[in-house]
MIGURO-987357 format. One record per residue (C-alpha): z negated, x negated, y negated; residue number from 1; residue in three letters. Coordinates in steps of 0.05 Angstrom, whole numbers, plus 5000, padded with zeros to 4 digits. Layout:
N
<<Z,X,Y>,NUM,ala>;
...
//
This chain:
395
<<2461,8035,1438>,1,met>;
<<2530,8051,1415>,2,thr>;
<<2583,8035,1467>,3,thr>;
<<2648,8010,1451>,4,val>;
<<2719,8007,1491>,5,asn>;
<<2718,7929,1494>,6,ala>;
<<2766,7937,1556>,7,ala>;
<<2819,7966,1511>,8,ala>;
<<2804,7914,1459>,9,tyr>;
<<2816,7851,1510>,10,asp>;
<<2877,7884,1536>,11,ala>;
<<2906,7887,1462>,12,ala>;
<<2887,7817,1440>,13,thr>;
<<2893,7787,1511>,14,gln>;
<<2947,7737,1481>,15,asp>;
<<2901,7718,1420>,16,leu>;
<<2842,7664,1430>,17,asp>;
<<2773,7682,1394>,18,pro>;
<<2745,7686,1353>,19,pro>;
<<2779,7742,1324>,20,leu>;
<<2769,7809,1294>,21,ala>;
<<2799,7879,1310>,22,val>;
<<2801,7946,1274>,23,val>;
<<2813,7999,1311>,24,asp>;
<<2858,8046,1276>,25,leu>;
<<2843,8113,1311>,26,asp>;
<<2767,8100,1297>,27,ala>;
<<2781,8086,1230>,28,phe>;
<<2818,8142,1220>,29,glu>;
<<2769,8187,1252>,30,ala>;
<<2710,8155,1203>,31,asn>;
<<2755,8174,1142>,32,ala>;
<<2767,8249,1165>,33,arg>;
<<2696,8251,1172>,34,asp>;
<<2685,8226,1101>,35,leu>;
<<2723,8281,1073>,36,thr>;
<<2690,8330,1119>,37,arg>;
<<2625,8315,1094>,38,arg>;
<<2650,8312,1018>,39,ala>;
<<2668,8384,1024>,40,arg>;
<<2726,8380,0970>,41,gly>;
<<2706,8322,0924>,42,leu>;
<<2748,8264,0921>,43,pro>;
<<2721,8196,0952>,44,ile>;
<<2734,8139,0908>,45,arg>;
<<2738,8080,0959>,46,ile>;
<<2690,8020,0956>,47,ala>;
<<2729,7961,0962>,48,ser>;
<<2674,7913,0978>,49,lys>;
<<2662,7958,1044>,50,ser>;
<<2740,7943,1063>,51,val>;
<<2760,7876,1029>,52,arg>;
<<2831,7888,1071>,53,cys>;
<<2884,7905,1017>,54,arg>;
<<2924,7949,1077>,55,glu>;
<<2868,7982,1099>,56,leu>;
<<2848,8001,1026>,57,leu>;
<<2922,8028,1020>,58,glu>;
<<2918,8067,1091>,59,his>;
<<2858,8107,1074>,60,ala>;
<<2881,8120,1005>,61,leu>;
<<2943,8149,1035>,62,ala>;
<<2894,8198,1075>,63,met>;
<<2875,8262,1042>,64,pro>;
<<2805,8278,1001>,65,gly>;
<<2819,8199,0977>,66,tyr>;
<<2824,8175,0900>,67,ala>;
<<2816,8110,0868>,68,gly>;
<<2781,8051,0884>,69,leu>;
<<2706,8030,0861>,70,leu>;
<<2716,7952,0855>,71,cys>;
<<2658,7899,0861>,72,tyr>;
<<2685,7851,0807>,73,ser>;
<<2742,7854,0749>,74,leu>;
<<2784,7795,0782>,75,pro>;
<<2790,7839,0845>,76,glu>;
<<2803,7902,0808>,77,ala>;
<<2862,7859,0766>,78,leu>;
<<2894,7836,0832>,79,trp>;
<<2895,7904,0864>,80,leu>;
<<2920,7933,0809>,81,his>;
<<2983,7876,0807>,82,arg>;
<<2986,7884,0877>,83,cys>;
<<3007,7960,0868>,84,gly>;
<<2942,7987,0908>,85,val>;
<<2923,8035,0855>,86,ser>;
<<2925,8051,0791>,87,asp>;
<<2856,8084,0786>,88,asp>;
<<2800,8026,0787>,89,leu>;
<<2732,8027,0771>,90,val>;
<<2695,7965,0769>,91,val>;
<<2620,7982,0799>,92,ala>;
<<2578,7924,0774>,93,tyr>;
<<2581,7894,0696>,94,pro>;
<<2624,7830,0688>,95,thr>;
<<2615,7763,0642>,96,val>;
<<2678,7738,0669>,97,asp>;
<<2711,7721,0602>,98,his>;
<<2778,7697,0637>,99,ala>;
<<2787,7771,0672>,100,ala>;
<<2768,7799,0606>,101,leu>;
<<2819,7758,0569>,102,arg>;
<<2870,7785,0627>,103,ala>;
<<2850,7852,0615>,104,leu>;
<<2859,7862,0545>,105,ala>;
<<2922,7827,0549>,106,ala>;
<<2956,7869,0600>,107,asp>;
<<2973,7946,0573>,108,asp>;
<<2981,7971,0650>,109,ala>;
<<2919,7946,0670>,110,ala>;
<<2875,7970,0613>,111,arg>;
<<2906,8035,0630>,112,ala>;
<<2882,8030,0699>,113,ala>;
<<2810,7992,0700>,114,val>;
<<2752,8021,0675>,115,thr>;
<<2688,7965,0669>,116,ile>;
<<2609,7987,0681>,117,met>;
<<2561,7980,0619>,118,val>;
<<2489,7988,0614>,119,asp>;
<<2471,7965,0546>,120,ser>;
<<2510,7945,0480>,121,thr>;
<<2501,7870,0503>,122,glu>;
<<2549,7886,0555>,123,his>;
<<2599,7901,0494>,124,leu>;
<<2580,7836,0458>,125,asp>;
<<2603,7795,0521>,126,val>;
<<2668,7832,0522>,127,ile>;
<<2681,7824,0443>,128,asp>;
<<2659,7746,0448>,129,ala>;
<<2709,7735,0506>,130,ala>;
<<2766,7775,0477>,131,val>;
<<2751,7775,0400>,132,gly>;
<<2726,7839,0367>,133,pro>;
<<2802,7866,0345>,134,ala>;
<<2811,7875,0418>,135,his>;
<<2854,7934,0439>,136,pro>;
<<2811,7992,0473>,137,glu>;
<<2785,7979,0541>,138,ile>;
<<2759,8029,0589>,139,arg>;
<<2684,8040,0604>,140,val>;
<<2638,8070,0645>,141,ala>;
<<2556,8069,0637>,142,leu>;
<<2511,8069,0699>,143,glu>;
<<2449,8102,0698>,144,leu>;
<<2393,8085,0746>,145,asp>;
<<2375,8133,0798>,146,val>;
<<2325,8099,0829>,147,ser>;
<<2256,8149,0836>,148,trp>;
<<2196,8130,0797>,149,arg>;
<<2138,8176,0821>,150,pro>;
<<2086,8147,0791>,151,val>;
<<2080,8096,0728>,152,arg>;
<<2097,8024,0757>,153,gly>;
<<2132,8046,0822>,154,leu>;
<<2202,8034,0835>,155,his>;
<<2239,8051,0900>,156,ile>;
<<2313,8040,0896>,157,gly>;
<<2357,7982,0872>,158,thr>;
<<2351,7953,0808>,159,arg>;
<<2411,7961,0770>,160,arg>;
<<2411,7994,0702>,161,ser>;
<<2367,7999,0648>,162,pro>;
<<2385,8063,0627>,163,val>;
<<2335,8115,0664>,164,phe>;
<<2325,8179,0620>,165,arg>;
<<2378,8225,0596>,166,pro>;
<<2363,8213,0520>,167,arg>;
<<2367,8136,0539>,168,ser>;
<<2444,8154,0564>,169,ala>;
<<2456,8193,0508>,170,gln>;
<<2436,8141,0458>,171,ala>;
<<2474,8088,0489>,172,leu>;
<<2539,8123,0499>,173,ala>;
<<2532,8137,0420>,174,ser>;
<<2530,8066,0410>,175,arg>;
<<2588,8055,0455>,176,ile>;
<<2627,8112,0416>,177,ala>;
<<2612,8073,0349>,178,glu>;
<<2641,8003,0375>,179,arg>;
<<2720,7992,0353>,180,arg>;
<<2754,7978,0418>,181,gly>;
<<2721,8018,0473>,182,phe>;
<<2722,8087,0503>,183,arg>;
<<2673,8114,0542>,184,leu>;
<<2704,8155,0601>,185,val>;
<<2655,8153,0661>,186,gly>;
<<2588,8152,0688>,187,met>;
<<2564,8124,0753>,188,met>;
<<2500,8134,0788>,189,ala>;
<<2483,8099,0859>,190,tyr>;
<<2424,8129,0894>,191,glu>;
<<2417,8064,0941>,192,gly>;
<<2347,8097,0962>,193,gln>;
<<2382,8151,0996>,194,ile>;
<<2452,8130,1013>,195,ala>;
<<2431,8052,1035>,196,gly>;
<<2368,8067,1074>,197,val>;
<<2375,8088,1149>,198,pro>;
<<2326,8148,1162>,199,asp>;
<<2336,8152,1231>,200,gly>;
<<2274,8141,1279>,201,gly>;
<<2210,8183,1291>,202,arg>;
<<2151,8127,1274>,203,gly>;
<<2116,8133,1212>,204,leu>;
<<2163,8093,1167>,205,glu>;
<<2221,8135,1185>,206,ala>;
<<2179,8197,1170>,207,arg>;
<<2160,8166,1107>,208,leu>;
<<2236,8143,1089>,209,val>;
<<2256,8215,1096>,210,arg>;
<<2204,8242,1056>,211,trp>;
<<2222,8202,0997>,212,ile>;
<<2289,8215,1000>,213,gln>;
<<2291,8288,1001>,214,arg>;
<<2237,8276,0943>,215,arg>;
<<2288,8233,0906>,216,ser>;
<<2342,8276,0919>,217,ala>;
<<2311,8339,0877>,218,ala>;
<<2284,8299,0827>,219,glu>;
<<2358,8266,0815>,220,leu>;
<<2395,8330,0817>,221,ala>;
<<2360,8350,0754>,222,gln>;
<<2358,8277,0726>,223,arg>;
<<2435,8267,0733>,224,arg>;
<<2446,8332,0716>,225,gly>;
<<2414,8329,0639>,226,glu>;
<<2434,8253,0633>,227,ala>;
<<2505,8276,0649>,228,val>;
<<2495,8339,0595>,229,asp>;
<<2477,8296,0547>,230,ala>;
<<2532,8238,0544>,231,val>;
<<2578,8295,0545>,232,arg>;
<<2561,8313,0483>,233,arg>;
<<2580,8250,0460>,234,val>;
<<2640,8225,0497>,235,ala>;
<<2699,8269,0538>,236,asp>;
<<2677,8243,0607>,237,leu>;
<<2733,8232,0662>,238,glu>;
<<2687,8221,0709>,239,phe>;
<<2615,8221,0748>,240,val>;
<<2613,8186,0808>,241,asn>;
<<2558,8191,0847>,242,gly>;
<<2527,8169,0921>,243,gly>;
<<2555,8129,0979>,244,gly>;
<<2572,8138,1060>,245,thr>;
<<2499,8151,1069>,246,gly>;
<<2483,8205,1016>,247,ser>;
<<2548,8242,1015>,248,ile>;
<<2517,8317,1037>,249,glu>;
<<2456,8311,0974>,250,ser>;
<<2504,8278,0926>,251,thr>;
<<2558,8325,0933>,252,gly>;
<<2505,8383,0928>,253,asp>;
<<2492,8356,0853>,254,asp>;
<<2544,8399,0804>,255,pro>;
<<2544,8347,0752>,256,ser>;
<<2578,8294,0800>,257,val>;
<<2657,8299,0806>,258,thr>;
<<2678,8244,0853>,259,glu>;
<<2638,8212,0916>,260,ile>;
<<2634,8133,0935>,261,ala>;
<<2644,8113,1001>,262,ala>;
<<2672,8055,1043>,263,gly>;
<<2625,8033,1095>,264,ser>;
<<2629,8099,1132>,265,gly>;
<<2707,8075,1143>,266,leu>;
<<2687,8015,1195>,267,leu>;
<<2619,8052,1219>,268,gly>;
<<2579,7983,1224>,269,pro>;
<<2513,7968,1262>,270,gly>;
<<2464,7991,1201>,271,leu>;
<<2492,8063,1209>,272,phe>;
<<2463,8075,1277>,273,asp>;
<<2404,8091,1243>,274,ser>;
<<2423,8149,1203>,275,tyr>;
<<2411,8218,1223>,276,thr>;
<<2459,8259,1173>,277,arg>;
<<2525,8229,1206>,278,phe>;
<<2548,8180,1264>,279,thr>;
<<2614,8147,1253>,280,pro>;
<<2652,8111,1308>,281,gln>;
<<2651,8036,1305>,282,pro>;
<<2717,8010,1277>,283,ala>;
<<2716,7945,1261>,284,ala>;
<<2694,7890,1320>,285,leu>;
<<2696,7811,1331>,286,phe>;
<<2701,7769,1392>,287,ala>;
<<2669,7707,1406>,288,leu>;
<<2682,7663,1471>,289,pro>;
<<2629,7640,1512>,290,val>;
<<2627,7560,1508>,291,val>;
<<2565,7541,1544>,292,arg>;
<<2524,7562,1602>,293,arg>;
<<2452,7531,1591>,294,pro>;
<<2417,7572,1646>,295,thr>;
<<2434,7624,1690>,296,arg>;
<<2407,7684,1642>,297,asp>;
<<2433,7656,1580>,298,ile>;
<<2506,7647,1549>,299,ala>;
<<2525,7616,1492>,300,thr>;
<<2584,7634,1448>,301,val>;
<<2622,7594,1400>,302,phe>;
<<2593,7613,1318>,303,ala>;
<<2569,7688,1305>,304,gly>;
<<2526,7668,1251>,305,gly>;
<<2546,7729,1210>,306,tyr>;
<<2492,7751,1179>,307,val>;
<<2490,7807,1128>,308,ala>;
<<2465,7814,1058>,309,ser>;
<<2401,7849,1042>,310,gly>;
<<2331,7837,1062>,311,pro>;
<<2324,7777,1119>,312,ala>;
<<2302,7821,1176>,313,lys>;
<<2330,7830,1242>,314,pro>;
<<2370,7897,1225>,315,ser>;
<<2420,7835,1184>,316,arg>;
<<2437,7805,1253>,317,leu>;
<<2501,7816,1286>,318,pro>;
<<2504,7868,1347>,319,ile>;
<<2525,7845,1415>,320,pro>;
<<2556,7907,1441>,321,val>;
<<2599,7889,1507>,322,ala>;
<<2591,7868,1556>,323,pro>;
<<2531,7922,1552>,324,ser>;
<<2457,7893,1557>,325,gly>;
<<2461,7829,1519>,326,leu>;
<<2413,7810,1462>,327,ala>;
<<2403,7752,1415>,328,leu>;
<<2356,7699,1424>,329,leu>;
<<2296,7717,1381>,330,gly>;
<<2277,7637,1369>,331,val>;
<<2350,7624,1356>,332,glu>;
<<2392,7687,1329>,333,gly>;
<<2457,7686,1304>,334,ala>;
<<2482,7612,1298>,335,gly>;
<<2530,7577,1251>,336,glu>;
<<2564,7544,1305>,337,val>;
<<2538,7576,1365>,338,gln>;
<<2500,7641,1387>,339,thr>;
<<2465,7646,1460>,340,pro>;
<<2460,7716,1484>,341,val>;
<<2421,7735,1544>,342,thr>;
<<2412,7795,1590>,343,gly>;
<<2428,7814,1656>,344,ala>;
<<2505,7813,1637>,345,ala>;
<<2500,7741,1608>,346,ala>;
<<2490,7723,1680>,347,arg>;
<<2567,7739,1701>,348,ala>;
<<2591,7716,1645>,349,leu>;
<<2638,7649,1647>,350,glu>;
<<2667,7599,1596>,351,leu>;
<<2719,7633,1562>,352,gly>;
<<2694,7703,1572>,353,asp>;
<<2688,7748,1508>,354,arg>;
<<2631,7775,1480>,355,val>;
<<2647,7829,1430>,356,trp>;
<<2600,7843,1371>,357,phe>;
<<2585,7889,1312>,358,arg>;
<<2567,7866,1247>,359,his>;
<<2510,7896,1215>,360,ala>;
<<2553,7913,1146>,361,lys>;
<<2619,7931,1135>,362,ala>;
<<2664,7888,1080>,363,gly>;
<<2622,7827,1097>,364,glu>;
<<2656,7822,1171>,365,leu>;
<<2723,7800,1127>,366,ala>;
<<2693,7744,1092>,367,glu>;
<<2693,7702,1164>,368,his>;
<<2760,7727,1187>,369,phe>;
<<2828,7710,1149>,370,pro>;
<<2866,7773,1190>,371,glu>;
<<2845,7840,1222>,372,tyr>;
<<2879,7854,1284>,373,gln>;
<<2898,7931,1274>,374,leu>;
<<2887,7970,1346>,375,val>;
<<2911,8029,1377>,376,arg>;
<<2877,8040,1445>,377,gly>;
<<2893,7985,1485>,378,ser>;
<<2956,7965,1441>,379,arg>;
<<2963,7913,1383>,380,leu>;
<<2993,7941,1323>,381,asp>;
<<2997,7884,1282>,382,his>;
<<2947,7841,1246>,383,ser>;
<<2938,7849,1171>,384,ala>;
<<2900,7797,1122>,385,pro>;
<<2838,7807,1092>,386,thr>;
<<2821,7783,1025>,387,tyr>;
<<2800,7717,1056>,388,arg>;
<<2867,7711,1091>,389,gly>;
<<2904,7726,1021>,390,glu>;
<<2852,7669,0987>,391,ala>;
<<2823,7713,0950>,392,lys>;
<<2743,7713,0946>,393,ala>;
<<2709,7757,0893>,394,phe>;
<<2643,7747,0910>,395,gly>;
//
């Protein structure tokens, strides 16, 4: 079980009422340095959805080894550009937002800074329909599907792009090059089956995951390289983006990749406790107050139903970390208005005491709090608004 310095966080936020969320700046910076160490010289493009706090994005971008943002929506990218956070923004997911596309087309500076993702000519049709076929040049990137398909009908990885083979990537690149108003400047290939699946443990499932990841990485190194070479015969690519926090090493071994995407590793959420390749420090936590004592062995805290996205299973639940020895109840879990915890430590909890938790994922915690309390040791440095605190919701 990962330990945290809850006493320091209690001292730093003693004048604040929970629920509250903190980001430990020392841990955040240590994680940022470790990510660049693992990247071995390749620049890291920060996945904004894993942070969702402007100030923390700016803080990481100011550190050596970081360049640009990988955004999760076009409205988000336009907003971050207007705020001056970055002039190099790639939108990782295709957009069908007509209003945002019109805003992009109308802003020369934004069009020079923002690249949007496509994986079919239908995406180009959507853009033409939104802004008219005579629109100014828009930067686009092509996404390659890099799931593992060892046998026909078996798909291991995320369901993203339909473009799987190098010849399909080249064909789409050619069609983009033929279309007026578009310039193909990059490629993206996210190996979710490696980056997003924990490989720790000793059981059969863990061994199978590691075997799949090794085989997938070997297949991918060849196919992605061939696809990049094929697309480069059509377009002058500025970047080839790959990976995620969980696959930095294998992604960096691929000579066709020019930059690595990462973001969750900055905050070190609970799901990352089960990886063997790295151990980030827990940098983001939240505190909830005890409001009930239904039994001697159970304390109930206010709120807490901050369940992470992904498959519905216990690994997506928040993790009580302080006082140590607490656990959620299997029959109740983490609730919208109350969350019971049990364990030996629960007996000593009194009304008003704090229980500290970690979220299973990184950026989603920001959707539940308007601000992060930024701390160093036992000192509160200052607070920083999250996207929610700035009245922004891009999901």
